[in-house]
N, C-alpha and C positions, 0 to 999 in steps of 0.2 A: 461394483466397488464401492463401498459407503464413503459417507463424507469423511473428510480428514481435516482436524483443525488444532493447532499449535500455537502457542504463544514463545517467543524468543527473545530473550533477554541480551541485548547487544551492549549497553551499559547500564549504570546504574539509573538513568533517567531516559533511556531509549530502549525500545522493544518492538519488535516485528510479528503481526497478528496474520497469520495465514489460514485459510479456508478454501477448502476445494469439493467439488463434488464430482463423482464423473460416473458415467453410466455406458455400458456398452464398451469400456475402452476409451470412452471420449468425455473429455471436461465438459461439463453442463453449466458451471455456475463457479465462481471463483472471487476472492477477494484477497489482495495481499496488501497491508497497509503499514506504514511507519507510523508511530508514536512515539510522542515526546513528553515528559512530565514537566509541567510549567506551572510551578508552585506545589500545590498538593492535587493537581488536575492531571490527567493523561489526554494530550489531545493528539488529535488527527494532524498529520505533516502531509505524508503523499499516500495516497489510495489508488490502487488499481483494481478495478472490477469489470463485471459486465453488465450492471443494472442497465436497465433501459435497452437491452438486447443489442448492445453494443459493447466493445472494448474500448476504455478510456480511462485516463490517470487525472484524478483530483487532486491538486496542490492549495494548500491551505497556508495561510499566514496565521500568526500568533493571535490576531483578533477573531480567526474561524471564518474569515472571508476566504472564498476559494476560486479557482479559475478550472474549466473541464478541458483536457486536451484528448481528440481523438486519435485511437492509436493504429486502425486500420489494420489489426492483425486478428488471426483466427484465437479461439480461446486457450488451446494449448500454448502456442507461442507466446501469448500475451502473460500467461502465468509463469512461465519459463522467465520470459523477459522482466517481469515483476520481481521475483526472487532474486535475480542477478543484480538487477540495478539497486535494490536496497542494500542487498549483502555489500554491493561495491561503493554505494555512494552516502550510507545512512549519515556517515559523520559530516559530510558537506551539508548535506539536507537539514540535519541539526543544527548546524552551525547558523546557517540562511535564516532558518525558522526563528530561531531565538533572537535573532538580529531584526525581526519583524518584516521580513520580505518573504517572497515566495520561493520555495525550492526550486 
């Protein structure tokens, strides 16, 4: 299966970026990211990925500072969890981000 990548507009200032690559039916790489437009710039709010060879969630504040949370999931579970979490909680994450805190 080739890589799949798409951008979903959730609101005029909020979008979800999704990328995954599968080989032989197994997820090999993925990134699911919530982005909010602050002024004229799109900024990361939440990013789930498998960089550094483990699944984690990066949470950003409006200053660009981040904290990393290890998820202890396999790649496929994490990809599904990331999509569902952002779909269900993007409004809450955006609000907290715009107020300066970590989602």
